[in-house]
DSSP file (Angstrom, degrees, kcal/mol; ACC not computed):
  #  RESIDUE AA STRUCTURE BP1 BP2  ACC     N-H-->O    O-->H-N    N-H-->O    O-->H-N    TCO  KAPPA ALPHA  PHI   PSI    X-CA   Y-CA   Z-CA
    1    1 A M              0   0    0      0, 0.0     2,-0.1     0, 0.0     0, 0.0   0.000 360.0 360.0 360.0 127.3    0.3  -35.3   26.0
    2    2 A A        -     0   0    0      1,-0.1     0, 0.0     0, 0.0     0, 0.0  -0.449 360.0-108.4 -80.5 150.7   -1.9  -33.4   23.6
    3    3 A L        -     0   0    0     -2,-0.1    -1,-0.1     1,-0.1     2,-0.1  -0.493  37.5-108.8 -72.9 145.0   -1.0  -32.8   20.0
    4    4 A P        -     0   0    0      0, 0.0     2,-0.4     0, 0.0    -1,-0.1  -0.442  32.5-144.1 -70.5 151.5   -0.1  -29.3   19.0
    5    5 A T        -     0   0    0     -2,-0.1     2,-0.3    58,-0.0    58,-0.2  -0.914  15.5-171.2-119.4 149.1   -2.7  -27.4   16.9
    6    6 A F  B     -a   63   0A   0     56,-2.9    58,-3.3    -2,-0.4     2,-0.1  -0.875  33.6 -94.0-130.6 159.9   -2.0  -24.9   14.2
    7    7 A E     >  -     0   0    0     -2,-0.3     4,-2.4    56,-0.2     5,-0.2  -0.431  45.6-111.0 -66.2 154.6   -4.1  -22.5   12.1
    8    8 A K  H  > S+     0   0    0     56,-0.2     4,-2.2     1,-0.2     5,-0.2   0.909 116.5  48.3 -59.9 -44.9   -5.1  -24.1    8.8
    9    9 A K  H  > S+     0   0    0      1,-0.2     4,-2.2     2,-0.2    -1,-0.2   0.901 112.1  49.5 -63.5 -40.9   -2.8  -21.9    6.7
   10   10 A R  H  > S+     0   0    0      2,-0.2     4,-2.6     1,-0.2    -1,-0.2   0.898 110.2  50.4 -66.0 -39.8    0.2  -22.5    8.9
   11   11 A L  H  X S+     0   0    0     -4,-2.4     4,-2.6     2,-0.2    -2,-0.2   0.907 110.0  49.7 -66.3 -41.0   -0.3  -26.3    8.9
   12   12 A I  H  X S+     0   0    0     -4,-2.2     4,-2.4    -5,-0.2    -1,-0.2   0.918 112.8  47.7 -62.6 -42.7   -0.5  -26.3    5.1
   13   13 A G  H  X S+     0   0    0     -4,-2.2     4,-2.6     2,-0.2     5,-0.2   0.907 111.6  50.3 -62.9 -42.0    2.7  -24.3    4.9
   14   14 A L  H  X S+     0   0    0     -4,-2.6     4,-2.6     2,-0.2     5,-0.2   0.914 111.3  47.8 -63.2 -43.6    4.4  -26.5    7.3
   15   15 A I  H  X S+     0   0    0     -4,-2.6     4,-2.7     2,-0.2     5,-0.2   0.918 112.8  49.6 -63.5 -43.2    3.4  -29.6    5.4
   16   16 A G  H  X S+     0   0    0     -4,-2.4     4,-2.4     2,-0.2     5,-0.2   0.926 113.1  45.2 -62.0 -45.9    4.6  -28.1    2.1
   17   17 A I  H  X S+     0   0    0     -4,-2.6     4,-2.8     1,-0.2     5,-0.2   0.926 115.8  46.3 -65.2 -44.9    7.9  -27.0    3.5
   18   18 A L  H  X S+     0   0    0     -4,-2.6     4,-2.8    -5,-0.2     5,-0.3   0.899 112.9  50.0 -65.6 -39.8    8.6  -30.4    5.2
   19   19 A S  H  X S+     0   0    0     -4,-2.7     4,-2.2    -5,-0.2    -2,-0.2   0.946 115.4  42.2 -63.5 -48.1    7.5  -32.3    2.2
   20   20 A F  H  X S+     0   0    0     -4,-2.4     4,-2.4    -5,-0.2    -2,-0.2   0.928 117.0  48.0 -64.7 -44.7    9.7  -30.4   -0.2
   21   21 A G  H  X S+     0   0    0     -4,-2.8     4,-2.5    -5,-0.2    -2,-0.2   0.921 113.7  45.5 -64.3 -44.8   12.6  -30.4    2.3
   22   22 A L  H  X S+     0   0    0     -4,-2.8     4,-2.9    -5,-0.2     5,-0.2   0.878 111.5  53.5 -67.2 -36.4   12.5  -34.1    3.1
   23   23 A T  H  X S+     0   0    0     -4,-2.2     4,-2.0    -5,-0.3    -2,-0.2   0.937 111.9  44.9 -61.9 -45.7   12.1  -34.9   -0.6
   24   24 A A  H  X S+     0   0    0     -4,-2.4     4,-1.3     2,-0.2    -2,-0.2   0.903 114.1  49.6 -64.7 -41.0   15.3  -32.9   -1.4
   25   25 A L  H  X S+     0   0    0     -4,-2.5     4,-2.5     1,-0.2     3,-0.4   0.929 111.7  47.7 -63.7 -45.4   17.1  -34.4    1.5
   26   26 A F  H  X S+     0   0    0     -4,-2.9     4,-1.9     1,-0.2    -1,-0.2   0.855 107.2  57.7 -64.8 -34.0   16.2  -38.0    0.5
   27   27 A A  H  < S+     0   0    0     -4,-2.0    -1,-0.2    -5,-0.2    -2,-0.2   0.830 114.7  37.5 -64.7 -31.6   17.2  -37.2   -3.1
   28   28 A V  H  < S+     0   0    0     -4,-1.3    -2,-0.2    -3,-0.4    -1,-0.2   0.860 127.4  31.2 -86.6 -38.4   20.7  -36.3   -1.9
   29   29 A I  H  < S+     0   0    0     -4,-2.5    -3,-0.2    -5,-0.2    -2,-0.2   0.875  93.0  88.1 -93.5 -41.0   21.2  -38.9    0.9
   30   30 A I     <  -     0   0    0     -4,-1.9     8,-0.0    -5,-0.3     2,-0.0  -0.424  65.1-142.4 -75.7 129.1   19.3  -42.1    0.1
   31   31 A P    >   -     0   0    0      0, 0.0     3,-1.1     0, 0.0    -1,-0.1  -0.134  39.4 -67.1 -79.2-178.5   21.1  -44.7   -2.0
   32   32 A G  G >  S+     0   0    0      1,-0.2     3,-1.8     2,-0.2     4,-0.2   0.758 121.0  48.4 -38.3 -62.7   19.7  -47.0   -4.8
   33   33 A P  G 3  S+     0   0    0      0, 0.0     3,-0.4     0, 0.0    -1,-0.2   0.766 113.8  47.0 -66.3 -23.4   17.3  -49.5   -3.2
   34   34 A L  G X  S+     0   0    0     -3,-1.1     3,-1.8     1,-0.2     4,-0.3   0.171  74.9 111.6-100.9  18.4   15.4  -46.8   -1.2
   35   35 A E  T X   +     0   0    0     -3,-1.8     3,-1.3     1,-0.3    -1,-0.2   0.727  64.9  71.4 -65.1 -20.4   15.0  -44.4   -4.1
   36   36 A A  T 3> S+     0   0    0     -3,-0.4     4,-1.4     1,-0.3    -1,-0.3   0.710  84.9  69.6 -67.4 -18.2   11.2  -45.1   -4.1
   37   37 A L  H <> S+     0   0    0     -3,-1.8     4,-1.9     1,-0.2    -1,-0.3   0.760  87.4  67.4 -68.4 -24.9   11.0  -43.1   -0.9
   38   38 A I  H <> S+     0   0    0     -3,-1.3     4,-1.5    -4,-0.3     3,-0.2   0.980 107.6  32.5 -65.1 -59.3   11.8  -39.9   -2.7
   39   39 A P  H  > S+     0   0    0      0, 0.0     4,-2.9     0, 0.0     5,-0.2   0.835 115.1  61.4 -68.3 -27.9    8.6  -39.6   -4.8
   40   40 A A  H  X S+     0   0    0     -4,-1.4     4,-2.4     1,-0.2    -2,-0.2   0.894 103.9  49.2 -63.3 -38.8    6.6  -41.2   -2.0
   41   41 A T  H  X S+     0   0    0     -4,-1.9     4,-2.0    -3,-0.2     5,-0.2   0.926 113.6  45.7 -64.6 -45.0    7.5  -38.4    0.4
   42   42 A F  H  X S+     0   0    0     -4,-1.5     4,-2.6     2,-0.2     5,-0.5   0.934 115.2  46.2 -64.7 -46.4    6.6  -35.7   -2.2
   43   43 A I  H  X>S+     0   0    0     -4,-2.9     4,-1.8     1,-0.2     5,-0.6   0.897 111.0  52.8 -64.8 -41.2    3.3  -37.4   -3.1
   44   44 A T  I  X>S+     0   0    0     -4,-2.4     5,-2.6    -5,-0.2     4,-0.7   0.923 116.6  38.5 -61.0 -44.8    2.3  -38.0    0.6
   45   45 A G  I  <>S+     0   0    0     -4,-2.0     5,-1.9     3,-0.2    -2,-0.2   0.973 127.4  28.6 -70.6 -55.7    2.8  -34.4    1.5
   46   46 A F  I  <5S+     0   0    0     -4,-2.6    -3,-0.2    -5,-0.2    -2,-0.2   0.828 130.2  32.8 -81.9 -32.5    1.5  -32.5   -1.5
   47   47 A F  I  <5S+     0   0    0     -4,-1.8    -3,-0.2    -5,-0.5    -1,-0.2   0.528 131.3  23.4-106.5  -6.0   -1.1  -34.9   -2.9
   48   48 A L  I  X<S+     0   0    0     -4,-0.7     4,-1.7    -5,-0.6    -3,-0.2   0.695 123.3  37.8-118.8 -57.1   -2.4  -36.5    0.3
   49   49 A L  I  ><S+     0   0    0     -5,-2.6     4,-2.5     2,-0.2     5,-0.2   0.934 115.9  48.5 -70.1 -47.5   -1.8  -34.4    3.5
   50   50 A I  H  ><S+     0   0    0     -5,-1.9     4,-2.4     1,-0.2     5,-0.2   0.936 113.8  46.3 -62.8 -46.7   -2.5  -30.9    2.1
   51   51 A P  H  > S+     0   0    0      0, 0.0     4,-2.8     0, 0.0    -1,-0.2   0.880 111.3  54.3 -62.7 -33.6   -5.8  -31.9    0.4
   52   52 A L  H  X S+     0   0    0     -4,-1.7     4,-3.0     2,-0.2     5,-0.4   0.925 109.1  47.1 -62.8 -43.5   -6.8  -33.7    3.6
   53   53 A V  H  X S+     0   0    0     -4,-2.5     4,-2.1     1,-0.2     7,-0.2   0.918 115.1  46.4 -63.5 -42.8   -6.3  -30.6    5.6
   54   54 A L  H  < S+     0   0    0     -4,-2.4    -2,-0.2    -5,-0.2    -1,-0.2   0.896 117.7  43.0 -66.3 -39.5   -8.2  -28.5    3.1
   55   55 A L  H  < S+     0   0    0     -4,-2.8    -2,-0.2    -5,-0.2    -3,-0.2   0.924 122.4  35.0 -73.4 -46.0  -11.0  -31.0    2.9
   56   56 A L  H >< S+     0   0    0     -4,-3.0     3,-2.0    -5,-0.2     2,-0.2   0.797  81.6 173.6 -83.2 -29.1  -11.4  -31.8    6.6
   57   57 A G  G >< S+     0   0    0     -4,-2.1     3,-1.4    -5,-0.4     6,-0.2  -0.394  72.7   5.4  61.7-122.5  -10.6  -28.3    7.9
   58   58 A E  G 3  S+     0   0    0      1,-0.3    -1,-0.3    -2,-0.2     5,-0.1   0.638 124.5  68.9 -71.6 -13.8  -11.2  -28.2   11.7
   59   59 A E  G <  S+     0   0    0     -3,-2.0    -1,-0.3    -6,-0.1    -2,-0.2   0.695  76.0  98.6 -76.9 -18.1  -11.9  -31.9   11.8
   60   60 A F  S X  S-     0   0    0     -3,-1.4     3,-1.7    -7,-0.2    -7,-0.0  -0.530  84.7-124.5 -69.3 135.1   -8.2  -32.6   11.0
   61   61 A P  T 3  S+     0   0    0      0, 0.0    -1,-0.1     0, 0.0   -58,-0.1   0.753 104.9  45.7 -58.1 -28.9   -6.5  -33.4   14.3
   62   62 A L  T 3  S+     0   0    0    -57,-0.1   -56,-2.9     2,-0.1     2,-0.5   0.477  89.8  98.0 -95.8  -1.0   -3.7  -30.8   14.0
   63   63 A V  B <  S-a    6   0A   0     -3,-1.7   -56,-0.2   -58,-0.2     2,-0.2  -0.761  72.3-130.4 -92.1 127.4   -6.0  -27.9   12.9
   64   64 A A        -     0   0    0    -58,-3.3   -56,-0.2    -2,-0.5     2,-0.1  -0.481  27.1-111.1 -72.3 142.6   -7.0  -25.5   15.7
   65   65 A S     >  -     0   0    0     -2,-0.2     4,-1.4     1,-0.1     3,-0.4  -0.420  20.9-121.3 -72.4 152.3  -10.7  -24.7   15.8
   66   66 A G  H  > S+     0   0    0      1,-0.2     4,-2.2     2,-0.2     5,-0.2   0.778 107.9  63.7 -65.1 -27.7  -11.7  -21.2   14.9
   67   67 A D  H  > S+     0   0    0      2,-0.2     4,-2.2     1,-0.2    -1,-0.2   0.906 102.4  47.6 -65.2 -42.2  -13.4  -20.6   18.3
   68   68 A E  H  > S+     0   0    0     -3,-0.4     4,-2.1     2,-0.2    -1,-0.2   0.936 114.8  44.1 -65.8 -47.0  -10.1  -20.9   20.2
   69   69 A S  H  X S+     0   0    0     -4,-1.4     4,-2.2     1,-0.2    -1,-0.2   0.876 114.2  50.3 -68.9 -35.6   -8.1  -18.6   17.9
   70   70 A A  H  X S+     0   0    0     -4,-2.2     4,-2.3     2,-0.2    -1,-0.2   0.901 110.9  49.5 -67.5 -39.4  -10.9  -16.1   17.8
   71   71 A G  H  X S+     0   0    0     -4,-2.2     4,-1.6    -5,-0.2    -2,-0.2   0.898 111.5  48.6 -65.8 -40.2  -11.2  -16.1   21.6
   72   72 A A  H  X S+     0   0    0     -4,-2.1     4,-1.4     1,-0.2    -2,-0.2   0.919 114.1  45.0 -67.2 -43.0   -7.5  -15.6   22.1
   73   73 A S  H  X S+     0   0    0     -4,-2.2     4,-2.3     1,-0.2    -2,-0.2   0.872 110.5  53.7 -71.7 -34.3   -7.2  -12.7   19.6
   74   74 A S  H  X S+     0   0    0     -4,-2.3     4,-2.5     1,-0.2    -1,-0.2   0.859 105.9  54.3 -68.6 -32.0  -10.3  -11.0   21.0
   75   75 A G  H  X S+     0   0    0     -4,-1.6     4,-2.0     2,-0.2    -1,-0.2   0.883 109.1  48.1 -65.0 -38.1   -8.9  -11.0   24.5
   76   76 A I  H  X S+     0   0    0     -4,-1.4     4,-1.9     2,-0.2    -2,-0.2   0.920 112.3  48.9 -67.5 -43.3   -5.8   -9.4   23.2
   77   77 A E  H  X S+     0   0    0     -4,-2.3     4,-2.5     1,-0.2    -2,-0.2   0.890 109.5  52.6 -64.9 -38.2   -7.8   -6.7   21.4
   78   78 A E  H  X S+     0   0    0     -4,-2.5     4,-2.3     1,-0.2    -1,-0.2   0.930 110.6  46.3 -63.5 -44.0   -9.9   -6.0   24.4
   79   79 A S  H  < S+     0   0    0     -4,-2.0     7,-0.2     1,-0.2    -1,-0.2   0.834 113.8  49.2 -69.3 -29.9   -6.9   -5.5   26.6
   80   80 A A  H  < S+     0   0    0     -4,-1.9    -1,-0.2     1,-0.2    -2,-0.2   0.861 114.5  45.0 -74.0 -35.5   -5.3   -3.2   24.0
   81   81 A D  H  < S+     0   0    0     -4,-2.5    -2,-0.2     1,-0.3    -1,-0.2   0.823 123.9  34.4 -76.1 -31.0   -8.5   -1.2   23.6
   82   82 A R     X  +     0   0    0     -4,-2.3     4,-1.8    -5,-0.2    -1,-0.3  -0.628  64.4 159.8-125.2  73.0   -9.1   -0.9   27.3
   83   83 A P  H  > S+     0   0    0      0, 0.0     4,-2.2     0, 0.0     5,-0.1   0.820  76.2  56.8 -66.2 -30.4   -5.7   -0.7   29.1
   84   84 A V  H  > S+     0   0    0      2,-0.2     4,-2.5     1,-0.2     5,-0.2   0.911 107.2  48.7 -67.1 -40.7   -7.2    0.9   32.2
   85   85 A A  H  > S+     0   0    0      2,-0.2     4,-2.1     1,-0.2    -1,-0.2   0.894 111.4  50.0 -64.8 -39.3   -9.6   -2.1   32.6
   86   86 A A  H  X S+     0   0    0     -4,-1.8     4,-2.1    -7,-0.2    -1,-0.2   0.898 110.5  50.1 -65.6 -39.0   -6.6   -4.5   32.1
   87   87 A L  H  X S+     0   0    0     -4,-2.2     4,-2.1     2,-0.2    -2,-0.2   0.908 109.3  51.3 -65.4 -42.0   -4.6   -2.6   34.7
   88   88 A R  H  X S+     0   0    0     -4,-2.5     4,-2.6     1,-0.2    -1,-0.2   0.896 109.0  51.2 -61.0 -39.7   -7.5   -2.8   37.2
   89   89 A E  H  X S+     0   0    0     -4,-2.1     4,-2.2     2,-0.2     6,-0.2   0.904 107.8  51.7 -66.4 -40.0   -7.8   -6.5   36.7
   90   90 A R  H  <>S+     0   0    0     -4,-2.1     5,-2.0     1,-0.2     6,-1.0   0.896 112.7  46.8 -61.5 -38.6   -4.1   -6.9   37.4
   91   91 A Y  H ><5S+     0   0    0     -4,-2.1     3,-0.9     4,-0.2    -2,-0.2   0.904 110.9  51.6 -68.6 -41.0   -4.5   -5.0   40.6
   92   92 A A  H 3<5S+     0   0    0     -4,-2.6    -2,-0.2     1,-0.3    -1,-0.2   0.846 108.9  50.4 -66.1 -34.3   -7.6   -6.9   41.6
   93   93 A T  T 3<5S-     0   0    0     -4,-2.2    -1,-0.3    -5,-0.2    -2,-0.2   0.562 116.4-114.1 -81.5  -6.8   -5.8  -10.3   41.1
   94   94 A G  T < 5S+     0   0    0     -3,-0.9    -3,-0.2    -4,-0.4    -2,-0.1   0.599  79.3 127.9  87.4  10.7   -2.9   -9.1   43.2
   95   95 A E  S   <S+     0   0    0     -5,-2.0     2,-0.3    -6,-0.2    -4,-0.2   0.851  78.4  24.8 -68.8 -34.1   -0.4   -9.1   40.4
   96   96 A I  S    S-     0   0    0     -6,-1.0    -2,-0.2    -9,-0.1    -1,-0.1  -0.929  84.3-121.4-128.2 155.4    0.6   -5.5   41.2
   97   97 A D     >  -     0   0    0     -2,-0.3     4,-2.3     1,-0.1     5,-0.1  -0.303  34.7 -96.2 -90.1 178.8    0.4   -3.5   44.4
   98   98 A E  H  > S+     0   0    0      1,-0.2     4,-2.6     2,-0.2     5,-0.2   0.887 120.7  50.7 -64.7 -41.5   -1.4   -0.3   45.1
   99   99 A A  H  > S+     0   0    0      1,-0.2     4,-2.3     2,-0.2    -1,-0.2   0.925 113.1  45.5 -64.0 -44.0    1.5    2.0   44.5
  100  100 A E  H  > S+     0   0    0      2,-0.2     4,-2.6     1,-0.2     5,-0.2   0.884 111.6  53.9 -66.6 -37.3    2.4    0.4   41.2
  101  101 A F  H  X S+     0   0    0     -4,-2.3     4,-2.5     2,-0.2    -2,-0.2   0.942 111.1  44.9 -60.1 -48.4   -1.2    0.5   40.2
  102  102 A E  H  X S+     0   0    0     -4,-2.6     4,-2.5     2,-0.2    -2,-0.2   0.903 113.1  50.5 -64.9 -40.8   -1.5    4.2   40.9
  103  103 A R  H  X S+     0   0    0     -4,-2.3     4,-2.0    -5,-0.2    -1,-0.2   0.931 114.5  43.3 -62.5 -46.2    1.8    5.0   39.1
  104  104 A K  H  X S+     0   0    0     -4,-2.6     4,-2.6     2,-0.2    -2,-0.2   0.870 112.4  53.4 -69.5 -35.8    0.8    3.0   36.0
  105  105 A L  H  X S+     0   0    0     -4,-2.5     4,-2.7    -5,-0.2     5,-0.2   0.925 109.0  48.7 -64.3 -44.1   -2.7    4.5   36.0
  106  106 A D  H  X S+     0   0    0     -4,-2.5     4,-2.2     1,-0.2    -2,-0.2   0.920 113.2  47.5 -59.9 -43.7   -1.3    8.1   36.1
  107  107 A R  H  X S+     0   0    0     -4,-2.0     4,-2.4     2,-0.2    -2,-0.2   0.904 112.1  50.2 -65.2 -41.0    1.1    7.2   33.3
  108  108 A L  H  X S+     0   0    0     -4,-2.6     4,-2.3     1,-0.2    -2,-0.2   0.932 111.5  47.0 -62.6 -46.5   -1.7    5.7   31.3
  109  109 A L  H  X S+     0   0    0     -4,-2.7     4,-1.9     1,-0.2    -1,-0.2   0.877 112.0  51.3 -64.9 -37.1   -4.0    8.6   31.7
  110  110 A A  H  X S+     0   0    0     -4,-2.2     4,-1.9    -5,-0.2    -1,-0.2   0.915 111.7  46.4 -66.2 -42.7   -1.2   11.1   30.8
  111  111 A T  H  X S+     0   0    0     -4,-2.4     4,-2.6     1,-0.2    -2,-0.2   0.850 109.0  55.2 -70.8 -32.1   -0.4    9.2   27.6
  112  112 A E  H  X S+     0   0    0     -4,-2.3     4,-2.3     2,-0.2    -1,-0.2   0.905 107.5  50.2 -65.1 -39.6   -4.1    8.9   26.6
  113  113 A D  H  X S+     0   0    0     -4,-1.9     4,-2.1     2,-0.2    -2,-0.2   0.918 111.7  48.1 -62.8 -42.4   -4.3   12.7   26.9
  114  114 A L  H  X S+     0   0    0     -4,-1.9     4,-2.7     2,-0.2     5,-0.2   0.910 109.8  52.4 -64.5 -41.9   -1.2   13.1   24.7
  115  115 A D  H  X S+     0   0    0     -4,-2.6     4,-2.4     1,-0.2    -1,-0.2   0.914 109.3  49.6 -59.9 -43.2   -2.6   10.6   22.1
  116  116 A E  H  X S+     0   0    0     -4,-2.3     4,-2.1     2,-0.2    -1,-0.2   0.904 111.2  49.4 -63.0 -40.9   -5.9   12.6   21.9
  117  117 A R  H  X S+     0   0    0     -4,-2.1     4,-2.4     1,-0.2    -2,-0.2   0.928 112.1  47.6 -63.9 -44.6   -4.0   15.8   21.4
  118  118 A F  H  X S+     0   0    0     -4,-2.7     4,-2.7     1,-0.2     5,-0.2   0.876 110.2  53.0 -65.1 -37.0   -1.8   14.3   18.7
  119  119 A D  H  X S+     0   0    0     -4,-2.4     4,-2.3    -5,-0.2    -1,-0.2   0.913 110.2  47.6 -63.1 -41.9   -4.9   12.9   17.0
  120  120 A R  H  X S+     0   0    0     -4,-2.1     4,-2.2     2,-0.2    -2,-0.2   0.922 113.1  47.9 -64.7 -43.6   -6.5   16.3   17.0
  121  121 A V  H  X S+     0   0    0     -4,-2.4     4,-2.5     1,-0.2    -2,-0.2   0.915 112.6  49.1 -63.8 -43.4   -3.4   17.9   15.6
  122  122 A D  H  X S+     0   0    0     -4,-2.7     4,-2.3     1,-0.2    -1,-0.2   0.898 111.2  49.0 -63.8 -40.7   -3.0   15.3   12.9
  123  123 A S  H  X S+     0   0    0     -4,-2.3     4,-1.6    -5,-0.2    -1,-0.2   0.886 111.3  50.2 -67.9 -36.3   -6.7   15.6   11.8
  124  124 A D  H  X S+     0   0    0     -4,-2.2     4,-1.8     2,-0.2    -2,-0.2   0.926 112.0  47.2 -65.0 -44.3   -6.3   19.4   11.7
  125  125 A R  H  X S+     0   0    0     -4,-2.5     4,-2.6     1,-0.2    -2,-0.2   0.869 107.0  58.0 -65.3 -36.0   -3.2   19.1    9.5
  126  126 A G  H  X S+     0   0    0     -4,-2.3     4,-2.1     1,-0.2    -1,-0.2   0.895 105.9  49.3 -61.2 -39.5   -4.9   16.6    7.3
  127  127 A G  H  X S+     0   0    0     -4,-1.6     4,-2.0     2,-0.2    -1,-0.2   0.903 110.7  49.8 -65.6 -41.7   -7.7   19.1    6.5
  128  128 A E  H  X S+     0   0    0     -4,-1.8     4,-2.5     1,-0.2    -2,-0.2   0.902 110.0  51.2 -63.8 -40.8   -5.1   21.8    5.7
  129  129 A R  H  X S+     0   0    0     -4,-2.6     4,-2.8     1,-0.2    -1,-0.2   0.914 108.7  51.0 -63.4 -42.4   -3.2   19.4    3.4
  130  130 A R  H  X S+     0   0    0     -4,-2.1     4,-2.2     1,-0.2    -1,-0.2   0.911 110.7  48.9 -62.2 -40.9   -6.4   18.5    1.5
  131  131 A E  H  X S+     0   0    0     -4,-2.0     4,-2.1     2,-0.2    -1,-0.2   0.926 112.4  47.9 -63.8 -44.1   -7.3   22.2    1.1
  132  132 A R  H  X S+     0   0    0     -4,-2.5     4,-2.2     1,-0.2    -2,-0.2   0.909 110.7  51.8 -62.9 -41.7   -3.7   22.9   -0.2
  133  133 A D  H  X S+     0   0    0     -4,-2.8     4,-1.5     1,-0.2    -1,-0.2   0.893 109.7  49.3 -63.1 -39.3   -3.9   19.9   -2.6
  134  134 A L  H  < S+     0   0    0     -4,-2.2    -1,-0.2     1,-0.2    -2,-0.2   0.881 110.1  51.5 -67.1 -36.6   -7.2   21.2   -4.0
  135  135 A E  H  < S+     0   0    0     -4,-2.1    -2,-0.2     1,-0.2    -1,-0.2   0.890 108.8  51.2 -65.8 -38.5   -5.7   24.7   -4.5
  136  136 A L  H  <        0   0    0     -4,-2.2    -1,-0.2     1,-0.3    -2,-0.2   0.806 360.0 360.0 -70.2 -28.9   -2.7   23.2   -6.4
  137  137 A E     <        0   0    0     -4,-1.5    -1,-0.3    -5,-0.2    -2,-0.2   0.518 360.0 360.0 -73.5 360.0   -4.9   21.2   -8.7
């Protein structure tokens, strides 16, 4: 079983929250002889683990490499930028049938036309507002 990986910022936040939370929990629960565990938990989290993550970066076992996260996010952006291409790929892989493909394609093309119209109207109104603002000044 592989270890989970996190973005560097998320891992630092997770270590900070766990260190603080466990320190507070140990301060309330642990009796006399194990009181040394309280500062040890805080020191381990804040003064050992967080600097190690910052120093080692992607070499730290729980930090995800930048290539994986960049690849995942760019795939999402590509499918959001090109919904027709994503729909074609779903059809090509057999995820949807021909009737559903055509129905979704028609809906996509209709909404793209509406988006373009709204963009044009908004840009026209923006120009009128700028002119009015200049007149008022």
